[in-house]
mmCIF file of the N, C-alpha and C atoms, coordinates in Angstrom:
data_MODEL
# 
_entry.id   MODEL 
# 
loop_
_atom_site.group_PDB 
_atom_site.id 
_atom_site.type_symbol 
_atom_site.label_atom_id 
_atom_site.label_alt_id 
_atom_site.label_comp_id 
_atom_site.label_asym_id 
_atom_site.label_entity_id 
_atom_site.label_seq_id 
_atom_site.pdbx_PDB_ins_code 
_atom_site.Cartn_x 
_atom_site.Cartn_y 
_atom_site.Cartn_z 
_atom_site.occupancy 
_atom_site.B_iso_or_equiv 
_atom_site.pdbx_formal_charge 
_atom_site.auth_seq_id 
_atom_site.auth_comp_id 
_atom_site.auth_asym_id 
_atom_site.auth_atom_id 
_atom_site.pdbx_PDB_model_num 
ATOM 1   N N  . UNK A 1 1  ? -70.051 -56.227 14.625 1.00 0.00 ? 1  UNK A N  1 
ATOM 2   C CA . UNK A 1 1  ? -68.929 -55.219 14.329 1.00 0.00 ? 1  UNK A CA 1 
ATOM 3   C C  . UNK A 1 1  ? -69.020 -54.991 12.744 1.00 0.00 ? 1  UNK A C  1 
ATOM 4   N N  . UNK A 1 2  ? -68.638 -53.813 12.598 1.00 0.00 ? 2  UNK A N  1 
ATOM 5   C CA . UNK A 1 2  ? -68.772 -53.425 11.302 1.00 0.00 ? 2  UNK A CA 1 
ATOM 6   C C  . UNK A 1 2  ? -67.149 -53.850 10.462 1.00 0.00 ? 2  UNK A C  1 
ATOM 7   N N  . UNK A 1 3  ? -67.192 -54.052 9.316  1.00 0.00 ? 3  UNK A N  1 
ATOM 8   C CA . UNK A 1 3  ? -66.030 -54.390 8.480  1.00 0.00 ? 3  UNK A CA 1 
ATOM 9   C C  . UNK A 1 3  ? -65.509 -53.099 8.130  1.00 0.00 ? 3  UNK A C  1 
ATOM 10  N N  . UNK A 1 4  ? -64.169 -52.565 8.266  1.00 0.00 ? 4  UNK A N  1 
ATOM 11  C CA . UNK A 1 4  ? -63.590 -51.671 7.905  1.00 0.00 ? 4  UNK A CA 1 
ATOM 12  C C  . UNK A 1 4  ? -62.658 -51.509 6.757  1.00 0.00 ? 4  UNK A C  1 
ATOM 13  N N  . UNK A 1 5  ? -63.032 -51.025 5.629  1.00 0.00 ? 5  UNK A N  1 
ATOM 14  C CA . UNK A 1 5  ? -61.881 -51.024 4.704  1.00 0.00 ? 5  UNK A CA 1 
ATOM 15  C C  . UNK A 1 5  ? -60.658 -50.285 4.646  1.00 0.00 ? 5  UNK A C  1 
ATOM 16  N N  . UNK A 1 6  ? -59.222 -51.302 4.548  1.00 0.00 ? 6  UNK A N  1 
ATOM 17  C CA . UNK A 1 6  ? -57.975 -50.893 4.415  1.00 0.00 ? 6  UNK A CA 1 
ATOM 18  C C  . UNK A 1 6  ? -57.883 -49.421 3.246  1.00 0.00 ? 6  UNK A C  1 
ATOM 19  N N  . UNK A 1 7  ? -57.609 -48.602 3.290  1.00 0.00 ? 7  UNK A N  1 
ATOM 20  C CA . UNK A 1 7  ? -57.326 -47.246 2.009  1.00 0.00 ? 7  UNK A CA 1 
ATOM 21  C C  . UNK A 1 7  ? -55.959 -46.849 2.457  1.00 0.00 ? 7  UNK A C  1 
ATOM 22  N N  . UNK A 1 8  ? -55.731 -46.988 0.755  1.00 0.00 ? 8  UNK A N  1 
ATOM 23  C CA . UNK A 1 8  ? -54.252 -47.146 0.791  1.00 0.00 ? 8  UNK A CA 1 
ATOM 24  C C  . UNK A 1 8  ? -53.969 -45.414 -0.126 1.00 0.00 ? 8  UNK A C  1 
ATOM 25  N N  . UNK A 1 9  ? -53.159 -44.960 0.562  1.00 0.00 ? 9  UNK A N  1 
ATOM 26  C CA . UNK A 1 9  ? -52.833 -43.032 0.006  1.00 0.00 ? 9  UNK A CA 1 
ATOM 27  C C  . UNK A 1 9  ? -51.473 -43.596 -0.850 1.00 0.00 ? 9  UNK A C  1 
ATOM 28  N N  . UNK A 1 10 ? -51.381 -43.240 -2.009 1.00 0.00 ? 10 UNK A N  1 
ATOM 29  C CA . UNK A 1 10 ? -50.414 -43.515 -2.812 1.00 0.00 ? 10 UNK A CA 1 
ATOM 30  C C  . UNK A 1 10 ? -49.615 -42.300 -2.528 1.00 0.00 ? 10 UNK A C  1 
ATOM 31  N N  . UNK A 1 11 ? -48.500 -42.506 -2.553 1.00 0.00 ? 11 UNK A N  1 
ATOM 32  C CA . UNK A 1 11 ? -47.087 -41.309 -2.075 1.00 0.00 ? 11 UNK A CA 1 
ATOM 33  C C  . UNK A 1 11 ? -46.695 -40.909 -3.804 1.00 0.00 ? 11 UNK A C  1 
ATOM 34  N N  . UNK A 1 12 ? -47.202 -39.997 -4.041 1.00 0.00 ? 12 UNK A N  1 
ATOM 35  C CA . UNK A 1 12 ? -47.066 -39.211 -5.660 1.00 0.00 ? 12 UNK A CA 1 
ATOM 36  C C  . UNK A 1 12 ? -47.115 -37.401 -4.929 1.00 0.00 ? 12 UNK A C  1 
ATOM 37  N N  . UNK A 1 13 ? -46.861 -36.923 -6.299 1.00 0.00 ? 13 UNK A N  1 
ATOM 38  C CA . UNK A 1 13 ? -47.354 -35.284 -6.178 1.00 0.00 ? 13 UNK A CA 1 
ATOM 39  C C  . UNK A 1 13 ? -48.667 -34.989 -6.061 1.00 0.00 ? 13 UNK A C  1 
ATOM 40  N N  . UNK A 1 14 ? -49.340 -34.369 -5.088 1.00 0.00 ? 14 UNK A N  1 
ATOM 41  C CA . UNK A 1 14 ? -50.272 -33.731 -4.762 1.00 0.00 ? 14 UNK A CA 1 
ATOM 42  C C  . UNK A 1 14 ? -50.371 -32.371 -4.940 1.00 0.00 ? 14 UNK A C  1 
ATOM 43  N N  . UNK A 1 15 ? -51.694 -31.878 -5.408 1.00 0.00 ? 15 UNK A N  1 
ATOM 44  C CA . UNK A 1 15 ? -52.162 -30.644 -5.143 1.00 0.00 ? 15 UNK A CA 1 
ATOM 45  C C  . UNK A 1 15 ? -52.818 -29.849 -3.906 1.00 0.00 ? 15 UNK A C  1 
ATOM 46  N N  . UNK A 1 16 ? -52.340 -28.924 -3.301 1.00 0.00 ? 16 UNK A N  1 
ATOM 47  C CA . UNK A 1 16 ? -52.804 -28.433 -2.281 1.00 0.00 ? 16 UNK A CA 1 
ATOM 48  C C  . UNK A 1 16 ? -54.101 -28.852 -1.700 1.00 0.00 ? 16 UNK A C  1 
ATOM 49  N N  . UNK A 1 17 ? -54.743 -28.773 -2.984 1.00 0.00 ? 17 UNK A N  1 
ATOM 50  C CA . UNK A 1 17 ? -56.434 -29.175 -2.540 1.00 0.00 ? 17 UNK A CA 1 
ATOM 51  C C  . UNK A 1 17 ? -56.951 -30.484 -2.424 1.00 0.00 ? 17 UNK A C  1 
ATOM 52  N N  . UNK A 1 18 ? -56.052 -31.395 -2.979 1.00 0.00 ? 18 UNK A N  1 
ATOM 53  C CA . UNK A 1 18 ? -55.938 -33.050 -2.617 1.00 0.00 ? 18 UNK A CA 1 
ATOM 54  C C  . UNK A 1 18 ? -55.605 -33.379 -1.109 1.00 0.00 ? 18 UNK A C  1 
ATOM 55  N N  . UNK A 1 19 ? -54.321 -32.794 -0.979 1.00 0.00 ? 19 UNK A N  1 
ATOM 56  C CA . UNK A 1 19 ? -54.441 -32.870 0.508  1.00 0.00 ? 19 UNK A CA 1 
ATOM 57  C C  . UNK A 1 19 ? -54.978 -32.272 1.695  1.00 0.00 ? 19 UNK A C  1 
ATOM 58  N N  . UNK A 1 20 ? -55.741 -30.899 0.997  1.00 0.00 ? 20 UNK A N  1 
ATOM 59  C CA . UNK A 1 20 ? -57.205 -30.509 2.082  1.00 0.00 ? 20 UNK A CA 1 
ATOM 60  C C  . UNK A 1 20 ? -57.941 -31.758 1.836  1.00 0.00 ? 20 UNK A C  1 
ATOM 61  N N  . UNK A 1 21 ? -58.418 -32.498 0.895  1.00 0.00 ? 21 UNK A N  1 
ATOM 62  C CA . UNK A 1 21 ? -59.340 -33.259 0.962  1.00 0.00 ? 21 UNK A CA 1 
ATOM 63  C C  . UNK A 1 21 ? -58.921 -34.461 1.731  1.00 0.00 ? 21 UNK A C  1 
ATOM 64  N N  . UNK A 1 22 ? -57.446 -34.826 1.745  1.00 0.00 ? 22 UNK A N  1 
ATOM 65  C CA . UNK A 1 22 ? -57.342 -35.910 2.533  1.00 0.00 ? 22 UNK A CA 1 
ATOM 66  C C  . UNK A 1 22 ? -57.312 -35.661 4.101  1.00 0.00 ? 22 UNK A C  1 
ATOM 67  N N  . UNK A 1 23 ? -56.905 -34.570 4.318  1.00 0.00 ? 23 UNK A N  1 
ATOM 68  C CA . UNK A 1 23 ? -57.392 -34.336 5.785  1.00 0.00 ? 23 UNK A CA 1 
ATOM 69  C C  . UNK A 1 23 ? -58.917 -33.889 6.338  1.00 0.00 ? 23 UNK A C  1 
ATOM 70  N N  . UNK A 1 24 ? -59.129 -33.198 5.398  1.00 0.00 ? 24 UNK A N  1 
ATOM 71  C CA . UNK A 1 24 ? -60.621 -32.590 5.762  1.00 0.00 ? 24 UNK A CA 1 
ATOM 72  C C  . UNK A 1 24 ? -60.987 -31.393 6.407  1.00 0.00 ? 24 UNK A C  1 
ATOM 73  N N  . UNK A 1 25 ? -60.142 -30.628 6.255  1.00 0.00 ? 25 UNK A N  1 
ATOM 74  C CA . UNK A 1 25 ? -59.817 -29.316 6.674  1.00 0.00 ? 25 UNK A CA 1 
ATOM 75  C C  . UNK A 1 25 ? -60.131 -28.053 5.512  1.00 0.00 ? 25 UNK A C  1 
ATOM 76  N N  . UNK A 1 26 ? -60.183 -26.942 6.008  1.00 0.00 ? 26 UNK A N  1 
ATOM 77  C CA . UNK A 1 26 ? -60.466 -25.803 5.030  1.00 0.00 ? 26 UNK A CA 1 
ATOM 78  C C  . UNK A 1 26 ? -58.863 -25.305 4.937  1.00 0.00 ? 26 UNK A C  1 
ATOM 79  N N  . UNK A 1 27 ? -58.983 -24.444 3.809  1.00 0.00 ? 27 UNK A N  1 
ATOM 80  C CA . UNK A 1 27 ? -57.721 -23.862 3.310  1.00 0.00 ? 27 UNK A CA 1 
ATOM 81  C C  . UNK A 1 27 ? -56.719 -23.092 4.496  1.00 0.00 ? 27 UNK A C  1 
ATOM 82  N N  . UNK A 1 28 ? -57.679 -22.447 5.037  1.00 0.00 ? 28 UNK A N  1 
ATOM 83  C CA . UNK A 1 28 ? -56.936 -21.870 5.898  1.00 0.00 ? 28 UNK A CA 1 
ATOM 84  C C  . UNK A 1 28 ? -56.174 -22.561 7.129  1.00 0.00 ? 28 UNK A C  1 
ATOM 85  N N  . UNK A 1 29 ? -56.917 -23.493 7.718  1.00 0.00 ? 29 UNK A N  1 
ATOM 86  C CA . UNK A 1 29 ? -56.275 -24.381 8.606  1.00 0.00 ? 29 UNK A CA 1 
ATOM 87  C C  . UNK A 1 29 ? -55.383 -25.330 8.304  1.00 0.00 ? 29 UNK A C  1 
ATOM 88  N N  . UNK A 1 30 ? -55.177 -25.697 6.984  1.00 0.00 ? 30 UNK A N  1 
ATOM 89  C CA . UNK A 1 30 ? -54.146 -26.345 5.929  1.00 0.00 ? 30 UNK A CA 1 
ATOM 90  C C  . UNK A 1 30 ? -53.086 -25.538 6.191  1.00 0.00 ? 30 UNK A C  1 
ATOM 91  N N  . UNK A 1 31 ? -53.463 -24.274 5.489  1.00 0.00 ? 31 UNK A N  1 
ATOM 92  C CA . UNK A 1 31 ? -52.118 -23.365 5.250  1.00 0.00 ? 31 UNK A CA 1 
ATOM 93  C C  . UNK A 1 31 ? -51.252 -22.892 6.912  1.00 0.00 ? 31 UNK A C  1 
ATOM 94  N N  . UNK A 1 32 ? -52.146 -22.889 7.844  1.00 0.00 ? 32 UNK A N  1 
ATOM 95  C CA . UNK A 1 32 ? -51.624 -22.725 9.428  1.00 0.00 ? 32 UNK A CA 1 
ATOM 96  C C  . UNK A 1 32 ? -50.781 -24.056 9.472  1.00 0.00 ? 32 UNK A C  1 
ATOM 97  N N  . UNK A 1 33 ? -50.943 -25.014 9.121  1.00 0.00 ? 33 UNK A N  1 
ATOM 98  C CA . UNK A 1 33 ? -50.362 -26.357 9.634  1.00 0.00 ? 33 UNK A CA 1 
ATOM 99  C C  . UNK A 1 33 ? -49.146 -26.045 9.231  1.00 0.00 ? 33 UNK A C  1 
ATOM 100 N N  . UNK A 1 34 ? -49.014 -25.867 7.581  1.00 0.00 ? 34 UNK A N  1 
ATOM 101 C CA . UNK A 1 34 ? -48.028 -25.622 6.733  1.00 0.00 ? 34 UNK A CA 1 
ATOM 102 C C  . UNK A 1 34 ? -47.060 -24.686 7.310  1.00 0.00 ? 34 UNK A C  1 
ATOM 103 N N  . UNK A 1 35 ? -47.455 -23.625 7.848  1.00 0.00 ? 35 UNK A N  1 
ATOM 104 C CA . UNK A 1 35 ? -46.555 -22.513 7.903  1.00 0.00 ? 35 UNK A CA 1 
ATOM 105 C C  . UNK A 1 35 ? -46.001 -23.416 9.389  1.00 0.00 ? 35 UNK A C  1 
ATOM 106 N N  . UNK A 1 36 ? -45.983 -23.947 10.226 1.00 0.00 ? 36 UNK A N  1 
ATOM 107 C CA . UNK A 1 36 ? -45.654 -24.833 11.304 1.00 0.00 ? 36 UNK A CA 1 
ATOM 108 C C  . UNK A 1 36 ? -44.627 -25.517 11.093 1.00 0.00 ? 36 UNK A C  1 
ATOM 109 N N  . UNK A 1 37 ? -44.495 -26.094 9.745  1.00 0.00 ? 37 UNK A N  1 
ATOM 110 C CA . UNK A 1 37 ? -43.719 -27.127 8.962  1.00 0.00 ? 37 UNK A CA 1 
ATOM 111 C C  . UNK A 1 37 ? -42.916 -26.829 8.056  1.00 0.00 ? 37 UNK A C  1 
ATOM 112 N N  . UNK A 1 38 ? -43.101 -25.614 7.582  1.00 0.00 ? 38 UNK A N  1 
ATOM 113 C CA . UNK A 1 38 ? -42.278 -24.923 6.595  1.00 0.00 ? 38 UNK A CA 1 
ATOM 114 C C  . UNK A 1 38 ? -40.901 -25.304 6.256  1.00 0.00 ? 38 UNK A C  1 
ATOM 115 N N  . UNK A 1 39 ? -40.144 -25.045 7.346  1.00 0.00 ? 39 UNK A N  1 
ATOM 116 C CA . UNK A 1 39 ? -38.847 -25.223 7.281  1.00 0.00 ? 39 UNK A CA 1 
ATOM 117 C C  . UNK A 1 39 ? -38.678 -26.491 6.830  1.00 0.00 ? 39 UNK A C  1 
ATOM 118 N N  . UNK A 1 40 ? -39.320 -27.707 7.357  1.00 0.00 ? 40 UNK A N  1 
ATOM 119 C CA . UNK A 1 40 ? -39.244 -29.029 6.833  1.00 0.00 ? 40 UNK A CA 1 
ATOM 120 C C  . UNK A 1 40 ? -39.381 -29.236 5.627  1.00 0.00 ? 40 UNK A C  1 
ATOM 121 N N  . UNK A 1 41 ? -40.528 -28.469 5.352  1.00 0.00 ? 41 UNK A N  1 
ATOM 122 C CA . UNK A 1 41 ? -41.354 -29.213 3.918  1.00 0.00 ? 41 UNK A CA 1 
ATOM 123 C C  . UNK A 1 41 ? -40.311 -28.559 2.772  1.00 0.00 ? 41 UNK A C  1 
ATOM 124 N N  . UNK A 1 42 ? -39.902 -27.270 2.918  1.00 0.00 ? 42 UNK A N  1 
ATOM 125 C CA . UNK A 1 42 ? -39.445 -26.439 1.878  1.00 0.00 ? 42 UNK A CA 1 
ATOM 126 C C  . UNK A 1 42 ? -40.599 -25.756 1.255  1.00 0.00 ? 42 UNK A C  1 
ATOM 127 N N  . UNK A 1 43 ? -40.169 -24.983 0.257  1.00 0.00 ? 43 UNK A N  1 
ATOM 128 C CA . UNK A 1 43 ? -41.104 -24.262 -0.963 1.00 0.00 ? 43 UNK A CA 1 
ATOM 129 C C  . UNK A 1 43 ? -41.886 -25.133 -2.045 1.00 0.00 ? 43 UNK A C  1 
ATOM 130 N N  . UNK A 1 44 ? -42.861 -25.033 -2.599 1.00 0.00 ? 44 UNK A N  1 
ATOM 131 C CA . UNK A 1 44 ? -43.378 -25.856 -3.585 1.00 0.00 ? 44 UNK A CA 1 
ATOM 132 C C  . UNK A 1 44 ? -43.009 -25.088 -4.602 1.00 0.00 ? 44 UNK A C  1 
ATOM 133 N N  . UNK A 1 45 ? -42.501 -25.874 -5.780 1.00 0.00 ? 45 UNK A N  1 
ATOM 134 C CA . UNK A 1 45 ? -42.295 -25.640 -6.880 1.00 0.00 ? 45 UNK A CA 1 
ATOM 135 C C  . UNK A 1 45 ? -43.113 -25.956 -7.766 1.00 0.00 ? 45 UNK A C  1 
ATOM 136 N N  . UNK A 1 46 ? -43.989 -25.175 -8.647 1.00 0.00 ? 46 UNK A N  1 
ATOM 137 C CA . UNK A 1 46 ? -45.341 -25.152 -9.305 1.00 0.00 ? 46 UNK A CA 1 
ATOM 138 C C  . UNK A 1 46 ? -46.364 -25.465 -8.659 1.00 0.00 ? 46 UNK A C  1 
ATOM 139 N N  . UNK A 1 47 ? -46.974 -26.168 -9.392 1.00 0.00 ? 47 UNK A N  1 
ATOM 140 C CA . UNK A 1 47 ? -48.579 -26.661 -8.497 1.00 0.00 ? 47 UNK A CA 1 
ATOM 141 C C  . UNK A 1 47 ? -48.386 -27.863 -7.438 1.00 0.00 ? 47 UNK A C  1 
ATOM 142 N N  . UNK A 1 48 ? -47.498 -28.706 -7.488 1.00 0.00 ? 48 UNK A N  1 
ATOM 143 C CA . UNK A 1 48 ? -47.938 -29.784 -7.063 1.00 0.00 ? 48 UNK A CA 1 
ATOM 144 C C  . UNK A 1 48 ? -46.381 -29.667 -5.859 1.00 0.00 ? 48 UNK A C  1 
ATOM 145 N N  . UNK A 1 49 ? -46.851 -30.662 -4.660 1.00 0.00 ? 49 UNK A N  1 
ATOM 146 C CA . UNK A 1 49 ? -45.737 -30.775 -3.888 1.00 0.00 ? 49 UNK A CA 1 
ATOM 147 C C  . UNK A 1 49 ? -45.069 -32.364 -4.435 1.00 0.00 ? 49 UNK A C  1 
ATOM 148 N N  . UNK A 1 50 ? -44.110 -32.247 -4.157 1.00 0.00 ? 50 UNK A N  1 
ATOM 149 C CA . UNK A 1 50 ? -43.163 -33.390 -4.717 1.00 0.00 ? 50 UNK A CA 1 
ATOM 150 C C  . UNK A 1 50 ? -42.985 -34.453 -3.895 1.00 0.00 ? 50 UNK A C  1 
ATOM 151 N N  . UNK A 1 51 ? -42.883 -35.738 -4.441 1.00 0.00 ? 51 UNK A N  1 
ATOM 152 C CA . UNK A 1 51 ? -43.090 -36.918 -3.643 1.00 0.00 ? 51 UNK A CA 1 
ATOM 153 C C  . UNK A 1 51 ? -42.559 -36.725 -2.135 1.00 0.00 ? 51 UNK A C  1 
ATOM 154 N N  . UNK A 1 52 ? -41.085 -36.025 -2.300 1.00 0.00 ? 52 UNK A N  1 
ATOM 155 C CA . UNK A 1 52 ? -40.652 -36.215 -1.020 1.00 0.00 ? 52 UNK A CA 1 
ATOM 156 C C  . UNK A 1 52 ? -41.152 -35.051 0.180  1.00 0.00 ? 52 UNK A C  1 
ATOM 157 N N  . UNK A 1 53 ? -41.711 -33.823 -0.415 1.00 0.00 ? 53 UNK A N  1 
ATOM 158 C CA . UNK A 1 53 ? -42.638 -33.193 0.562  1.00 0.00 ? 53 UNK A CA 1 
ATOM 159 C C  . UNK A 1 53 ? -43.667 -33.600 1.119  1.00 0.00 ? 53 UNK A C  1 
ATOM 160 N N  . UNK A 1 54 ? -44.310 -34.877 -0.061 1.00 0.00 ? 54 UNK A N  1 
ATOM 161 C CA . UNK A 1 54 ? -45.747 -35.225 0.474  1.00 0.00 ? 54 UNK A CA 1 
ATOM 162 C C  . UNK A 1 54 ? -45.494 -36.533 1.706  1.00 0.00 ? 54 UNK A C  1 
ATOM 163 N N  . UNK A 1 55 ? -44.080 -36.848 1.647  1.00 0.00 ? 55 UNK A N  1 
ATOM 164 C CA . UNK A 1 55 ? -43.293 -37.794 2.633  1.00 0.00 ? 55 UNK A CA 1 
ATOM 165 C C  . UNK A 1 55 ? -43.597 -36.894 3.798  1.00 0.00 ? 55 UNK A C  1 
ATOM 166 N N  . UNK A 1 56 ? -42.586 -35.554 3.955  1.00 0.00 ? 56 UNK A N  1 
ATOM 167 C CA . UNK A 1 56 ? -42.323 -34.815 5.023  1.00 0.00 ? 56 UNK A CA 1 
ATOM 168 C C  . UNK A 1 56 ? -43.690 -34.551 5.364  1.00 0.00 ? 56 UNK A C  1 
ATOM 169 N N  . UNK A 1 57 ? -44.693 -33.947 4.816  1.00 0.00 ? 57 UNK A N  1 
ATOM 170 C CA . UNK A 1 57 ? -46.319 -33.563 5.402  1.00 0.00 ? 57 UNK A CA 1 
ATOM 171 C C  . UNK A 1 57 ? -46.927 -34.792 6.252  1.00 0.00 ? 57 UNK A C  1 
ATOM 172 N N  . UNK A 1 58 ? -47.021 -36.213 5.356  1.00 0.00 ? 58 UNK A N  1 
ATOM 173 C CA . UNK A 1 58 ? -47.520 -37.085 6.060  1.00 0.00 ? 58 UNK A CA 1 
ATOM 174 C C  . UNK A 1 58 ? -46.778 -37.200 7.344  1.00 0.00 ? 58 UNK A C  1 
ATOM 175 N N  . UNK A 1 59 ? -45.482 -37.557 7.251  1.00 0.00 ? 59 UNK A N  1 
ATOM 176 C CA . UNK A 1 59 ? -44.796 -37.384 8.707  1.00 0.00 ? 59 UNK A CA 1 
ATOM 177 C C  . UNK A 1 59 ? -45.098 -36.962 9.701  1.00 0.00 ? 59 UNK A C  1 
ATOM 178 N N  . UNK A 1 60 ? -45.138 -35.212 9.173  1.00 0.00 ? 60 UNK A N  1 
ATOM 179 C CA . UNK A 1 60 ? -45.248 -34.204 10.439 1.00 0.00 ? 60 UNK A CA 1 
ATOM 180 C C  . UNK A 1 60 ? -46.696 -33.956 10.571 1.00 0.00 ? 60 UNK A C  1 
ATOM 181 N N  . UNK A 1 61 ? -47.707 -34.317 9.713  1.00 0.00 ? 61 UNK A N  1 
ATOM 182 C CA . UNK A 1 61 ? -49.192 -33.656 10.310 1.00 0.00 ? 61 UNK A CA 1 
ATOM 183 C C  . UNK A 1 61 ? -49.511 -35.588 10.414 1.00 0.00 ? 61 UNK A C  1 
ATOM 184 N N  . UNK A 1 62 ? -49.208 -36.060 10.345 1.00 0.00 ? 62 UNK A N  1 
ATOM 185 C CA . UNK A 1 62 ? -49.708 -37.556 10.522 1.00 0.00 ? 62 UNK A CA 1 
ATOM 186 C C  . UNK A 1 62 ? -50.333 -38.044 9.173  1.00 0.00 ? 62 UNK A C  1 
ATOM 187 N N  . UNK A 1 63 ? -50.739 -39.439 8.842  1.00 0.00 ? 63 UNK A N  1 
ATOM 188 C CA . UNK A 1 63 ? -51.209 -39.782 8.089  1.00 0.00 ? 63 UNK A CA 1 
ATOM 189 C C  . UNK A 1 63 ? -52.898 -39.338 8.033  1.00 0.00 ? 63 UNK A C  1 
ATOM 190 N N  . UNK A 1 64 ? -53.531 -38.884 6.947  1.00 0.00 ? 64 UNK A N  1 
ATOM 191 C CA . UNK A 1 64 ? -54.890 -39.105 7.339  1.00 0.00 ? 64 UNK A CA 1 
ATOM 192 C C  . UNK A 1 64 ? -55.687 -39.673 7.640  1.00 0.00 ? 64 UNK A C  1 
ATOM 193 N N  . UNK A 1 65 ? -56.958 -39.878 8.110  1.00 0.00 ? 65 UNK A N  1 
ATOM 194 C CA . UNK A 1 65 ? -57.350 -41.176 8.881  1.00 0.00 ? 65 UNK A CA 1 
ATOM 195 C C  . UNK A 1 65 ? -58.447 -41.638 7.828  1.00 0.00 ? 65 UNK A C  1 
ATOM 196 N N  . UNK A 1 66 ? -59.174 -40.435 7.571  1.00 0.00 ? 66 UNK A N  1 
ATOM 197 C CA . UNK A 1 66 ? -60.178 -40.675 6.364  1.00 0.00 ? 66 UNK A CA 1 
ATOM 198 C C  . UNK A 1 66 ? -60.196 -39.828 5.599  1.00 0.00 ? 66 UNK A C  1 
ATOM 199 N N  . UNK A 1 67 ? -60.728 -39.769 4.259  1.00 0.00 ? 67 UNK A N  1 
ATOM 200 C CA . UNK A 1 67 ? -61.120 -38.977 3.293  1.00 0.00 ? 67 UNK A CA 1 
ATOM 201 C C  . UNK A 1 67 ? -62.269 -39.465 2.316  1.00 0.00 ? 67 UNK A C  1 
ATOM 202 N N  . UNK A 1 68 ? -62.874 -38.208 1.564  1.00 0.00 ? 68 UNK A N  1 
ATOM 203 C CA . UNK A 1 68 ? -63.904 -38.391 0.673  1.00 0.00 ? 68 UNK A CA 1 
ATOM 204 C C  . UNK A 1 68 ? -63.983 -37.946 -0.413 1.00 0.00 ? 68 UNK A C  1 
ATOM 205 N N  . UNK A 1 69 ? -64.447 -38.195 -1.484 1.00 0.00 ? 69 UNK A N  1 
ATOM 206 C CA . UNK A 1 69 ? -64.097 -37.607 -2.850 1.00 0.00 ? 69 UNK A CA 1 
ATOM 207 C C  . UNK A 1 69 ? -65.473 -37.648 -3.766 1.00 0.00 ? 69 UNK A C  1 
# 
């Protein structure tokens, strides 16, 4: 049986490209997902999604299962 490490994702402001890496999708896919929840998330101010917005994104889209950097 393989040992699996538990990865913690810090709840902090993130850039869109960082969230895309977490979810391992393309920008167009992520943009479609965001379009579906934009009324809950609200508009981004500046380059970063706020902590509250990131919390809502994770709640609505689910926590990313894996990611690589």
